[in-house]
PDBQT receptor file of N, H, CA, C and O in Angstrom, charges set to zero:
ATOM      1  N   MET A   1     132.180 -34.312 -79.509  1.00  0.00    +0.000 N 
ATOM      2  CA  MET A   1     131.202 -34.462 -78.062  1.00  0.00    +0.000 C 
ATOM      3  C   MET A   1     130.079 -35.503 -78.324  1.00  0.00    +0.000 C 
ATOM      4  O   MET A   1     129.027 -35.158 -78.862  1.00  0.00    +0.000 OA
ATOM      5  N   THR A   2     130.289 -36.629 -77.983  1.00  0.00    +0.000 N 
ATOM      6  H   THR A   2     131.144 -36.909 -77.546  1.00  0.00    +0.000 HD
ATOM      7  CA  THR A   2     129.445 -37.574 -78.102  1.00  0.00    +0.000 C 
ATOM      8  C   THR A   2     128.126 -37.056 -77.368  1.00  0.00    +0.000 C 
ATOM      9  O   THR A   2     128.077 -35.975 -76.780  1.00  0.00    +0.000 OA
ATOM     10  N   VAL A   3     127.362 -37.698 -77.442  1.00  0.00    +0.000 N 
ATOM     11  H   VAL A   3     127.402 -38.575 -77.920  1.00  0.00    +0.000 HD
ATOM     12  CA  VAL A   3     125.519 -37.458 -76.592  1.00  0.00    +0.000 C 
ATOM     13  C   VAL A   3     126.094 -38.194 -75.425  1.00  0.00    +0.000 C 
ATOM     14  O   VAL A   3     125.450 -38.080 -74.383  1.00  0.00    +0.000 OA
ATOM     15  N   ALA A   4     126.795 -38.669 -75.400  1.00  0.00    +0.000 N 
ATOM     16  H   ALA A   4     127.319 -38.762 -76.247  1.00  0.00    +0.000 HD
ATOM     17  CA  ALA A   4     126.751 -39.809 -73.915  1.00  0.00    +0.000 C 
ATOM     18  C   ALA A   4     127.656 -38.142 -73.117  1.00  0.00    +0.000 C 
ATOM     19  O   ALA A   4     127.319 -37.259 -72.329  1.00  0.00    +0.000 OA
ATOM     20  N   GLN A   5     128.350 -38.336 -73.566  1.00  0.00    +0.000 N 
ATOM     21  H   GLN A   5     128.624 -39.053 -74.206  1.00  0.00    +0.000 HD
ATOM     22  CA  GLN A   5     129.891 -37.101 -72.999  1.00  0.00    +0.000 C 
ATOM     23  C   GLN A   5     128.905 -35.882 -72.936  1.00  0.00    +0.000 C 
ATOM     24  O   GLN A   5     128.728 -35.519 -71.773  1.00  0.00    +0.000 OA
ATOM     25  N   ALA A   6     128.090 -35.020 -74.038  1.00  0.00    +0.000 N 
ATOM     26  H   ALA A   6     128.234 -35.316 -74.983  1.00  0.00    +0.000 HD
ATOM     27  CA  ALA A   6     127.178 -34.152 -73.671  1.00  0.00    +0.000 C 
ATOM     28  C   ALA A   6     126.412 -34.318 -72.491  1.00  0.00    +0.000 C 
ATOM     29  O   ALA A   6     126.317 -33.270 -71.851  1.00  0.00    +0.000 OA
ATOM     30  N   GLN A   7     125.489 -35.885 -71.697  1.00  0.00    +0.000 N 
ATOM     31  H   GLN A   7     125.566 -36.736 -72.217  1.00  0.00    +0.000 HD
ATOM     32  CA  GLN A   7     124.846 -35.788 -71.070  1.00  0.00    +0.000 C 
ATOM     33  C   GLN A   7     125.026 -36.205 -69.304  1.00  0.00    +0.000 C 
ATOM     34  O   GLN A   7     124.435 -36.354 -68.234  1.00  0.00    +0.000 OA
ATOM     35  N   GLN A   8     126.612 -36.251 -70.161  1.00  0.00    +0.000 N 
ATOM     36  H   GLN A   8     127.092 -36.130 -71.029  1.00  0.00    +0.000 HD
ATOM     37  CA  GLN A   8     127.463 -36.737 -68.560  1.00  0.00    +0.000 C 
ATOM     38  C   GLN A   8     127.828 -34.969 -68.074  1.00  0.00    +0.000 C 
ATOM     39  O   GLN A   8     128.241 -34.729 -66.940  1.00  0.00    +0.000 OA
ATOM     40  N   LEU A   9     127.612 -33.891 -69.069  1.00  0.00    +0.000 N 
ATOM     41  H   LEU A   9     127.277 -34.085 -69.991  1.00  0.00    +0.000 HD
ATOM     42  CA  LEU A   9     128.263 -32.673 -68.798  1.00  0.00    +0.000 C 
ATOM     43  C   LEU A   9     127.148 -31.919 -68.550  1.00  0.00    +0.000 C 
ATOM     44  O   LEU A   9     127.308 -30.968 -67.785  1.00  0.00    +0.000 OA
ATOM     45  N   LEU A  10     125.857 -32.141 -69.091  1.00  0.00    +0.000 N 
ATOM     46  H   LEU A  10     125.727 -32.913 -69.712  1.00  0.00    +0.000 HD
ATOM     47  CA  LEU A  10     124.797 -32.003 -68.355  1.00  0.00    +0.000 C 
ATOM     48  C   LEU A  10     124.413 -32.487 -66.953  1.00  0.00    +0.000 C 
ATOM     49  O   LEU A  10     124.066 -31.877 -65.942  1.00  0.00    +0.000 OA
ATOM     50  N   ASP A  11     124.544 -33.456 -67.157  1.00  0.00    +0.000 N 
ATOM     51  H   ASP A  11     124.825 -33.951 -67.979  1.00  0.00    +0.000 HD
ATOM     52  CA  ASP A  11     124.245 -34.324 -65.558  1.00  0.00    +0.000 C 
ATOM     53  C   ASP A  11     125.070 -33.607 -64.109  1.00  0.00    +0.000 C 
ATOM     54  O   ASP A  11     124.455 -33.514 -63.047  1.00  0.00    +0.000 OA
ATOM     55  N   LYS A  12     126.143 -33.256 -64.212  1.00  0.00    +0.000 N 
ATOM     56  H   LYS A  12     126.642 -33.332 -65.075  1.00  0.00    +0.000 HD
ATOM     57  CA  LYS A  12     127.799 -33.343 -63.924  1.00  0.00    +0.000 C 
ATOM     58  C   LYS A  12     127.097 -31.730 -63.355  1.00  0.00    +0.000 C 
ATOM     59  O   LYS A  12     126.683 -31.581 -62.206  1.00  0.00    +0.000 OA
ATOM     60  N   SER A  13     127.077 -30.554 -64.478  1.00  0.00    +0.000 N 
ATOM     61  H   SER A  13     127.413 -30.675 -65.412  1.00  0.00    +0.000 HD
ATOM     62  CA  SER A  13     126.459 -29.467 -63.930  1.00  0.00    +0.000 C 
ATOM     63  C   SER A  13     125.023 -29.196 -63.639  1.00  0.00    +0.000 C 
ATOM     64  O   SER A  13     124.713 -28.010 -63.746  1.00  0.00    +0.000 OA
ATOM     65  N   LEU A  14     124.350 -29.782 -63.394  1.00  0.00    +0.000 N 
ATOM     66  H   LEU A  14     124.602 -30.746 -63.307  1.00  0.00    +0.000 HD
ATOM     67  CA  LEU A  14     122.869 -29.258 -62.925  1.00  0.00    +0.000 C 
ATOM     68  C   LEU A  14     123.608 -30.303 -61.117  1.00  0.00    +0.000 C 
ATOM     69  O   LEU A  14     123.499 -29.708 -60.045  1.00  0.00    +0.000 OA
ATOM     70  N   GLU A  15     124.060 -31.312 -61.139  1.00  0.00    +0.000 N 
ATOM     71  H   GLU A  15     124.149 -31.795 -62.010  1.00  0.00    +0.000 HD
ATOM     72  CA  GLU A  15     124.506 -31.571 -59.699  1.00  0.00    +0.000 C 
ATOM     73  C   GLU A  15     125.346 -30.765 -59.136  1.00  0.00    +0.000 C 
ATOM     74  O   GLU A  15     125.288 -31.134 -57.963  1.00  0.00    +0.000 OA
ATOM     75  N   GLU A  16     126.003 -30.011 -59.175  1.00  0.00    +0.000 N 
ATOM     76  H   GLU A  16     126.050 -29.712 -60.128  1.00  0.00    +0.000 HD
ATOM     77  CA  GLU A  16     126.806 -28.653 -58.669  1.00  0.00    +0.000 C 
ATOM     78  C   GLU A  16     126.465 -27.713 -58.876  1.00  0.00    +0.000 C 
ATOM     79  O   GLU A  16     127.211 -26.809 -58.498  1.00  0.00    +0.000 OA
ATOM     80  N   ASN A  17     125.100 -27.282 -59.620  1.00  0.00    +0.000 N 
ATOM     81  H   ASN A  17     124.495 -28.016 -59.927  1.00  0.00    +0.000 HD
ATOM     82  CA  ASN A  17     124.448 -25.907 -59.123  1.00  0.00    +0.000 C 
ATOM     83  C   ASN A  17     122.970 -26.322 -59.559  1.00  0.00    +0.000 C 
ATOM     84  O   ASN A  17     122.749 -26.047 -60.739  1.00  0.00    +0.000 OA
ATOM     85  N   PRO A  18     121.940 -26.903 -58.903  1.00  0.00    +0.000 N 
ATOM     86  CA  PRO A  18     120.772 -26.836 -59.095  1.00  0.00    +0.000 C 
ATOM     87  C   PRO A  18     119.663 -26.613 -59.396  1.00  0.00    +0.000 C 
ATOM     88  O   PRO A  18     118.669 -27.290 -59.658  1.00  0.00    +0.000 OA
ATOM     89  N   VAL A  19     120.092 -24.796 -59.293  1.00  0.00    +0.000 N 
ATOM     90  H   VAL A  19     120.900 -24.246 -59.080  1.00  0.00    +0.000 HD
ATOM     91  CA  VAL A  19     119.002 -24.035 -60.164  1.00  0.00    +0.000 C 
ATOM     92  C   VAL A  19     119.508 -23.224 -60.577  1.00  0.00    +0.000 C 
ATOM     93  O   VAL A  19     119.386 -22.039 -60.268  1.00  0.00    +0.000 OA
ATOM     94  N   ALA A  20     120.565 -23.955 -61.805  1.00  0.00    +0.000 N 
ATOM     95  H   ALA A  20     120.664 -24.918 -62.056  1.00  0.00    +0.000 HD
ATOM     96  CA  ALA A  20     121.053 -22.750 -62.764  1.00  0.00    +0.000 C 
ATOM     97  C   ALA A  20     120.237 -23.829 -63.563  1.00  0.00    +0.000 C 
ATOM     98  O   ALA A  20     119.931 -25.021 -63.577  1.00  0.00    +0.000 OA
ATOM     99  N   VAL A  21     120.028 -22.163 -64.475  1.00  0.00    +0.000 N 
ATOM    100  H   VAL A  21     120.278 -21.195 -64.463  1.00  0.00    +0.000 HD
ATOM    101  CA  VAL A  21     119.455 -22.492 -65.948  1.00  0.00    +0.000 C 
ATOM    102  C   VAL A  21     120.837 -22.307 -66.978  1.00  0.00    +0.000 C 
ATOM    103  O   VAL A  21     121.767 -21.502 -66.956  1.00  0.00    +0.000 OA
ATOM    104  N   PHE A  22     120.389 -23.827 -68.178  1.00  0.00    +0.000 N 
ATOM    105  H   PHE A  22     119.633 -24.482 -68.197  1.00  0.00    +0.000 HD
ATOM    106  CA  PHE A  22     121.991 -24.179 -69.058  1.00  0.00    +0.000 C 
ATOM    107  C   PHE A  22     121.314 -23.720 -70.346  1.00  0.00    +0.000 C 
ATOM    108  O   PHE A  22     120.402 -24.486 -70.656  1.00  0.00    +0.000 OA
ATOM    109  N   ALA A  23     121.457 -22.863 -71.055  1.00  0.00    +0.000 N 
ATOM    110  H   ALA A  23     122.198 -22.241 -70.803  1.00  0.00    +0.000 HD
ATOM    111  CA  ALA A  23     121.871 -22.733 -72.660  1.00  0.00    +0.000 C 
ATOM    112  C   ALA A  23     122.312 -23.032 -73.221  1.00  0.00    +0.000 C 
ATOM    113  O   ALA A  23     123.463 -22.621 -73.369  1.00  0.00    +0.000 OA
ATOM    114  N   VAL A  24     121.643 -24.269 -74.238  1.00  0.00    +0.000 N 
ATOM    115  H   VAL A  24     120.708 -24.603 -74.117  1.00  0.00    +0.000 HD
ATOM    116  CA  VAL A  24     122.918 -24.950 -75.145  1.00  0.00    +0.000 C 
ATOM    117  C   VAL A  24     122.737 -24.462 -76.786  1.00  0.00    +0.000 C 
ATOM    118  O   VAL A  24     121.798 -24.855 -77.478  1.00  0.00    +0.000 OA
ATOM    119  N   HIS A  25     123.830 -23.515 -77.286  1.00  0.00    +0.000 N 
ATOM    120  H   HIS A  25     124.593 -23.195 -76.724  1.00  0.00    +0.000 HD
ATOM    121  CA  HIS A  25     123.856 -23.129 -78.339  1.00  0.00    +0.000 C 
ATOM    122  C   HIS A  25     124.124 -24.466 -79.287  1.00  0.00    +0.000 C 
ATOM    123  O   HIS A  25     124.824 -25.423 -78.956  1.00  0.00    +0.000 OA
ATOM    124  N   VAL A  26     123.332 -24.298 -80.673  1.00  0.00    +0.000 N 
ATOM    125  H   VAL A  26     122.763 -23.520 -80.942  1.00  0.00    +0.000 HD
ATOM    126  CA  VAL A  26     123.500 -25.486 -81.311  1.00  0.00    +0.000 C 
ATOM    127  C   VAL A  26     123.594 -24.725 -83.160  1.00  0.00    +0.000 C 
ATOM    128  O   VAL A  26     122.687 -24.356 -83.906  1.00  0.00    +0.000 OA
ATOM    129  N   THR A  27     125.221 -24.749 -83.357  1.00  0.00    +0.000 N 
ATOM    130  H   THR A  27     125.957 -25.049 -82.751  1.00  0.00    +0.000 HD
ATOM    131  CA  THR A  27     125.451 -24.075 -84.315  1.00  0.00    +0.000 C 
ATOM    132  C   THR A  27     125.726 -24.771 -85.444  1.00  0.00    +0.000 C 
ATOM    133  O   THR A  27     125.902 -24.199 -86.519  1.00  0.00    +0.000 OA
ATOM    134  N   GLY A  28     125.810 -26.602 -85.236  1.00  0.00    +0.000 N 
ATOM    135  H   GLY A  28     125.666 -27.066 -84.362  1.00  0.00    +0.000 HD
ATOM    136  CA  GLY A  28     126.049 -27.029 -86.646  1.00  0.00    +0.000 C 
ATOM    137  C   GLY A  28     125.163 -28.847 -85.663  1.00  0.00    +0.000 C 
ATOM    138  O   GLY A  28     124.261 -28.899 -84.826  1.00  0.00    +0.000 OA
ATOM    139  N   GLU A  29     125.712 -29.608 -86.101  1.00  0.00    +0.000 N 
ATOM    140  H   GLU A  29     126.445 -29.565 -86.780  1.00  0.00    +0.000 HD
ATOM    141  CA  GLU A  29     124.631 -30.301 -86.666  1.00  0.00    +0.000 C 
ATOM    142  C   GLU A  29     124.913 -31.512 -84.980  1.00  0.00    +0.000 C 
ATOM    143  O   GLU A  29     126.015 -31.774 -84.500  1.00  0.00    +0.000 OA
ATOM    144  N   VAL A  30     123.750 -31.935 -84.529  1.00  0.00    +0.000 N 
ATOM    145  H   VAL A  30     122.855 -31.722 -84.919  1.00  0.00    +0.000 HD
ATOM    146  CA  VAL A  30     124.035 -32.761 -83.538  1.00  0.00    +0.000 C 
ATOM    147  C   VAL A  30     123.069 -34.255 -83.957  1.00  0.00    +0.000 C 
ATOM    148  O   VAL A  30     121.890 -34.482 -84.227  1.00  0.00    +0.000 OA
ATOM    149  N   SER A  31     124.127 -34.930 -83.847  1.00  0.00    +0.000 N 
ATOM    150  H   SER A  31     125.085 -34.746 -83.628  1.00  0.00    +0.000 HD
ATOM    151  CA  SER A  31     123.925 -36.255 -84.455  1.00  0.00    +0.000 C 
ATOM    152  C   SER A  31     123.425 -37.015 -83.468  1.00  0.00    +0.000 C 
ATOM    153  O   SER A  31     124.383 -37.250 -82.731  1.00  0.00    +0.000 OA
ATOM    154  N   VAL A  32     122.133 -37.708 -82.894  1.00  0.00    +0.000 N 
ATOM    155  H   VAL A  32     121.355 -37.517 -83.493  1.00  0.00    +0.000 HD
ATOM    156  CA  VAL A  32     121.493 -38.687 -81.834  1.00  0.00    +0.000 C 
ATOM    157  C   VAL A  32     121.588 -40.184 -82.428  1.00  0.00    +0.000 C 
ATOM    158  O   VAL A  32     120.525 -40.515 -82.954  1.00  0.00    +0.000 OA
ATOM    159  N   SER A  33     122.380 -40.962 -82.467  1.00  0.00    +0.000 N 
ATOM    160  H   SER A  33     123.243 -40.693 -82.039  1.00  0.00    +0.000 HD
ATOM    161  CA  SER A  33     122.123 -42.371 -82.921  1.00  0.00    +0.000 C 
ATOM    162  C   SER A  33     122.283 -43.902 -82.648  1.00  0.00    +0.000 C 
ATOM    163  O   SER A  33     122.157 -44.956 -83.272  1.00  0.00    +0.000 OA
ATOM    164  N   SER A  34     122.657 -43.444 -81.276  1.00  0.00    +0.000 N 
ATOM    165  H   SER A  34     122.759 -42.588 -80.769  1.00  0.00    +0.000 HD
ATOM    166  CA  SER A  34     122.080 -45.075 -79.995  1.00  0.00    +0.000 C 
ATOM    167  C   SER A  34     121.483 -44.185 -78.455  1.00  0.00    +0.000 C 
ATOM    168  O   SER A  34     120.958 -44.829 -77.547  1.00  0.00    +0.000 OA
ATOM    169  N   VAL A  35     121.615 -43.091 -78.395  1.00  0.00    +0.000 N 
ATOM    170  H   VAL A  35     122.041 -42.568 -79.134  1.00  0.00    +0.000 HD
ATOM    171  CA  VAL A  35     122.000 -42.256 -76.787  1.00  0.00    +0.000 C 
ATOM    172  C   VAL A  35     121.176 -41.718 -76.491  1.00  0.00    +0.000 C 
ATOM    173  O   VAL A  35     121.546 -40.545 -76.545  1.00  0.00    +0.000 OA
ATOM    174  N   ALA A  36     119.939 -41.754 -76.096  1.00  0.00    +0.000 N 
ATOM    175  H   ALA A  36     119.638 -42.707 -76.052  1.00  0.00    +0.000 HD
ATOM    176  CA  ALA A  36     119.186 -40.466 -76.279  1.00  0.00    +0.000 C 
ATOM    177  C   ALA A  36     119.009 -39.261 -75.314  1.00  0.00    +0.000 C 
ATOM    178  O   ALA A  36     118.519 -39.441 -74.199  1.00  0.00    +0.000 OA
ATOM    179  N   LEU A  37     119.484 -37.793 -75.822  1.00  0.00    +0.000 N 
ATOM    180  H   LEU A  37     119.882 -37.647 -76.728  1.00  0.00    +0.000 HD
ATOM    181  CA  LEU A  37     119.815 -37.040 -74.989  1.00  0.00    +0.000 C 
ATOM    182  C   LEU A  37     118.816 -36.671 -74.073  1.00  0.00    +0.000 C 
ATOM    183  O   LEU A  37     117.792 -36.266 -74.621  1.00  0.00    +0.000 OA
ATOM    184  N   SER A  38     118.798 -36.692 -72.623  1.00  0.00    +0.000 N 
ATOM    185  H   SER A  38     119.630 -37.021 -72.178  1.00  0.00    +0.000 HD
ATOM    186  CA  SER A  38     117.554 -36.451 -71.764  1.00  0.00    +0.000 C 
ATOM    187  C   SER A  38     117.939 -35.148 -71.421  1.00  0.00    +0.000 C 
ATOM    188  O   SER A  38     118.912 -35.034 -70.676  1.00  0.00    +0.000 OA
ATOM    189  N   LEU A  39     117.402 -34.212 -71.793  1.00  0.00    +0.000 N 
ATOM    190  H   LEU A  39     116.612 -34.305 -72.399  1.00  0.00    +0.000 HD
ATOM    191  CA  LEU A  39     117.624 -32.744 -70.935  1.00  0.00    +0.000 C 
ATOM    192  C   LEU A  39     117.103 -31.796 -69.443  1.00  0.00    +0.000 C 
ATOM    193  O   LEU A  39     115.907 -31.836 -69.155  1.00  0.00    +0.000 OA
ATOM    194  N   HIS A  40     117.674 -31.308 -68.918  1.00  0.00    +0.000 N 
ATOM    195  H   HIS A  40     118.646 -31.276 -69.152  1.00  0.00    +0.000 HD
ATOM    196  CA  HIS A  40     116.946 -31.271 -67.601  1.00  0.00    +0.000 C 
ATOM    197  C   HIS A  40     116.126 -30.240 -67.876  1.00  0.00    +0.000 C 
ATOM    198  O   HIS A  40     116.306 -29.532 -68.867  1.00  0.00    +0.000 OA
ATOM    199  N   ASP A  41     114.644 -29.962 -66.590  1.00  0.00    +0.000 N 
ATOM    200  H   ASP A  41     114.498 -30.538 -65.786  1.00  0.00    +0.000 HD
ATOM    201  CA  ASP A  41     113.658 -29.091 -66.734  1.00  0.00    +0.000 C 
ATOM    202  C   ASP A  41     114.582 -27.378 -66.667  1.00  0.00    +0.000 C 
ATOM    203  O   ASP A  41     113.823 -26.433 -66.884  1.00  0.00    +0.000 OA
ATOM    204  N   ARG A  42     115.282 -27.198 -66.539  1.00  0.00    +0.000 N 
ATOM    205  H   ARG A  42     115.898 -27.965 -66.362  1.00  0.00    +0.000 HD
ATOM    206  CA  ARG A  42     116.292 -25.773 -66.584  1.00  0.00    +0.000 C 
ATOM    207  C   ARG A  42     116.649 -25.785 -68.033  1.00  0.00    +0.000 C 
ATOM    208  O   ARG A  42     116.873 -24.630 -68.395  1.00  0.00    +0.000 OA
ATOM    209  N   THR A  43     116.810 -26.788 -69.156  1.00  0.00    +0.000 N 
ATOM    210  H   THR A  43     116.628 -27.726 -68.862  1.00  0.00    +0.000 HD
ATOM    211  CA  THR A  43     118.086 -26.465 -70.597  1.00  0.00    +0.000 C 
ATOM    212  C   THR A  43     117.108 -25.996 -71.313  1.00  0.00    +0.000 C 
ATOM    213  O   THR A  43     115.932 -26.356 -71.378  1.00  0.00    +0.000 OA
ATOM    214  N   CYS A  44     117.784 -25.011 -71.947  1.00  0.00    +0.000 N 
ATOM    215  H   CYS A  44     118.739 -24.720 -71.893  1.00  0.00    +0.000 HD
ATOM    216  CA  CYS A  44     116.820 -24.510 -73.183  1.00  0.00    +0.000 C 
ATOM    217  C   CYS A  44     117.778 -24.384 -74.455  1.00  0.00    +0.000 C 
ATOM    218  O   CYS A  44     118.731 -23.606 -74.496  1.00  0.00    +0.000 OA
ATOM    219  N   MET A  45     117.446 -25.156 -75.378  1.00  0.00    +0.000 N 
ATOM    220  H   MET A  45     116.672 -25.788 -75.345  1.00  0.00    +0.000 HD
ATOM    221  CA  MET A  45     118.549 -25.664 -76.408  1.00  0.00    +0.000 C 
ATOM    222  C   MET A  45     117.847 -24.245 -77.718  1.00  0.00    +0.000 C 
ATOM    223  O   MET A  45     116.691 -23.883 -77.938  1.00  0.00    +0.000 OA
ATOM    224  N   VAL A  46     119.090 -23.822 -78.279  1.00  0.00    +0.000 N 
ATOM    225  H   VAL A  46     120.029 -24.116 -78.100  1.00  0.00    +0.000 HD
ATOM    226  CA  VAL A  46     119.193 -22.589 -79.225  1.00  0.00    +0.000 C 
ATOM    227  C   VAL A  46     119.976 -23.083 -80.237  1.00  0.00    +0.000 C 
ATOM    228  O   VAL A  46     121.187 -23.283 -80.329  1.00  0.00    +0.000 OA
ATOM    229  N   ILE A  47     118.672 -23.302 -81.275  1.00  0.00    +0.000 N 
ATOM    230  H   ILE A  47     117.688 -23.139 -81.200  1.00  0.00    +0.000 HD
ATOM    231  CA  ILE A  47     119.220 -23.869 -82.608  1.00  0.00    +0.000 C 
ATOM    232  C   ILE A  47     119.707 -22.163 -83.224  1.00  0.00    +0.000 C 
ATOM    233  O   ILE A  47     119.217 -21.034 -83.239  1.00  0.00    +0.000 OA
ATOM    234  N   GLU A  48     120.852 -22.791 -83.637  1.00  0.00    +0.000 N 
ATOM    235  H   GLU A  48     121.250 -23.709 -83.624  1.00  0.00    +0.000 HD
ATOM    236  CA  GLU A  48     121.104 -21.413 -84.743  1.00  0.00    +0.000 C 
ATOM    237  C   GLU A  48     120.439 -21.914 -86.281  1.00  0.00    +0.000 C 
ATOM    238  O   GLU A  48     119.984 -22.941 -86.784  1.00  0.00    +0.000 OA
ATOM    239  N   LYS A  49     120.694 -20.534 -86.651  1.00  0.00    +0.000 N 
ATOM    240  H   LYS A  49     121.065 -19.700 -86.242  1.00  0.00    +0.000 HD
ATOM    241  CA  LYS A  49     120.390 -20.611 -88.012  1.00  0.00    +0.000 C 
ATOM    242  C   LYS A  49     120.869 -21.835 -89.361  1.00  0.00    +0.000 C 
ATOM    243  O   LYS A  49     120.471 -22.291 -90.432  1.00  0.00    +0.000 OA
ATOM    244  N   ASP A  50     121.811 -21.906 -88.539  1.00  0.00    +0.000 N 
ATOM    245  H   ASP A  50     122.134 -21.535 -87.669  1.00  0.00    +0.000 HD
ATOM    246  CA  ASP A  50     122.791 -23.464 -89.763  1.00  0.00    +0.000 C 
ATOM    247  C   ASP A  50     122.120 -24.350 -88.450  1.00  0.00    +0.000 C 
ATOM    248  O   ASP A  50     121.107 -24.812 -88.974  1.00  0.00    +0.000 OA
ATOM    249  N   GLY A  51     122.132 -24.740 -87.312  1.00  0.00    +0.000 N 
ATOM    250  H   GLY A  51     122.955 -24.364 -86.886  1.00  0.00    +0.000 HD
ATOM    251  CA  GLY A  51     121.689 -25.882 -86.440  1.00  0.00    +0.000 C 
ATOM    252  C   GLY A  51     121.105 -27.075 -86.987  1.00  0.00    +0.000 C 
ATOM    253  O   GLY A  51     120.380 -27.162 -87.979  1.00  0.00    +0.000 OA
ATOM    254  N   LYS A  52     121.346 -27.620 -86.528  1.00  0.00    +0.000 N 
ATOM    255  H   LYS A  52     121.935 -27.550 -85.723  1.00  0.00    +0.000 HD
ATOM    256  CA  LYS A  52     120.329 -28.741 -86.634  1.00  0.00    +0.000 C 
ATOM    257  C   LYS A  52     120.307 -30.339 -86.484  1.00  0.00    +0.000 C 
ATOM    258  O   LYS A  52     121.218 -30.885 -87.106  1.00  0.00    +0.000 OA
ATOM    259  N   PHE A  53     119.137 -31.508 -85.530  1.00  0.00    +0.000 N 
ATOM    260  H   PHE A  53     118.397 -31.064 -85.025  1.00  0.00    +0.000 HD
ATOM    261  CA  PHE A  53     119.106 -32.280 -84.801  1.00  0.00    +0.000 C 
ATOM    262  C   PHE A  53     118.705 -33.480 -86.055  1.00  0.00    +0.000 C 
ATOM    263  O   PHE A  53     117.987 -33.373 -87.048  1.00  0.00    +0.000 OA
ATOM    264  N   ALA A  54     119.152 -34.126 -85.758  1.00  0.00    +0.000 N 
ATOM    265  H   ALA A  54     119.736 -34.214 -84.951  1.00  0.00    +0.000 HD
ATOM    266  CA  ALA A  54     119.140 -35.738 -86.455  1.00  0.00    +0.000 C 
ATOM    267  C   ALA A  54     119.556 -36.846 -85.803  1.00  0.00    +0.000 C 
ATOM    268  O   ALA A  54     120.659 -37.219 -85.405  1.00  0.00    +0.000 OA
ATOM    269  N   ALA A  55     118.824 -37.152 -85.780  1.00  0.00    +0.000 N 
ATOM    270  H   ALA A  55     117.927 -36.848 -86.103  1.00  0.00    +0.000 HD
ATOM    271  CA  ALA A  55     117.850 -38.314 -84.920  1.00  0.00    +0.000 C 
ATOM    272  C   ALA A  55     118.404 -39.681 -85.753  1.00  0.00    +0.000 C 
ATOM    273  O   ALA A  55     118.303 -39.480 -86.963  1.00  0.00    +0.000 OA
ATOM    274  N   ALA A  56     118.874 -40.809 -85.488  1.00  0.00    +0.000 N 
ATOM    275  H   ALA A  56     118.957 -40.972 -84.505  1.00  0.00    +0.000 HD
ATOM    276  CA  ALA A  56     118.419 -42.509 -85.857  1.00  0.00    +0.000 C 
ATOM    277  C   ALA A  56     117.156 -42.927 -84.985  1.00  0.00    +0.000 C 
ATOM    278  O   ALA A  56     116.662 -42.457 -83.960  1.00  0.00    +0.000 OA
ATOM    279  N   ALA A  57     116.759 -44.249 -86.001  1.00  0.00    +0.000 N 
ATOM    280  H   ALA A  57     117.160 -44.630 -86.833  1.00  0.00    +0.000 HD
ATOM    281  CA  ALA A  57     115.268 -44.059 -85.467  1.00  0.00    +0.000 C 
ATOM    282  C   ALA A  57     115.434 -44.534 -84.090  1.00  0.00    +0.000 C 
ATOM    283  O   ALA A  57     116.555 -44.465 -83.586  1.00  0.00    +0.000 OA
ATOM    284  N   GLY A  58     114.054 -45.196 -83.159  1.00  0.00    +0.000 N 
ATOM    285  H   GLY A  58     113.144 -45.252 -83.569  1.00  0.00    +0.000 HD
ATOM    286  CA  GLY A  58     114.288 -45.413 -82.181  1.00  0.00    +0.000 C 
ATOM    287  C   GLY A  58     114.674 -44.512 -80.882  1.00  0.00    +0.000 C 
ATOM    288  O   GLY A  58     114.351 -44.535 -79.695  1.00  0.00    +0.000 OA
ATOM    289  N   CYS A  59     115.427 -43.796 -81.601  1.00  0.00    +0.000 N 
ATOM    290  H   CYS A  59     115.689 -43.777 -82.566  1.00  0.00    +0.000 HD
ATOM    291  CA  CYS A  59     116.244 -42.475 -80.194  1.00  0.00    +0.000 C 
ATOM    292  C   CYS A  59     115.101 -41.174 -79.719  1.00  0.00    +0.000 C 
ATOM    293  O   CYS A  59     115.441 -40.321 -78.899  1.00  0.00    +0.000 OA
TER     294      CYS A  59
């Protein structure tokens, strides 16, 4: 899944249920290279032991 696809999924889910709390589990590597990921107020990122974020310069 690309970051753009993940952002669309978060945006759509928030639209459908604006009071929900979203928990995103990261079990692998999230690579952000050209689009910034903008989490909403009620989104929690849970990074598992082997999970990591890798962002390119400018993101």
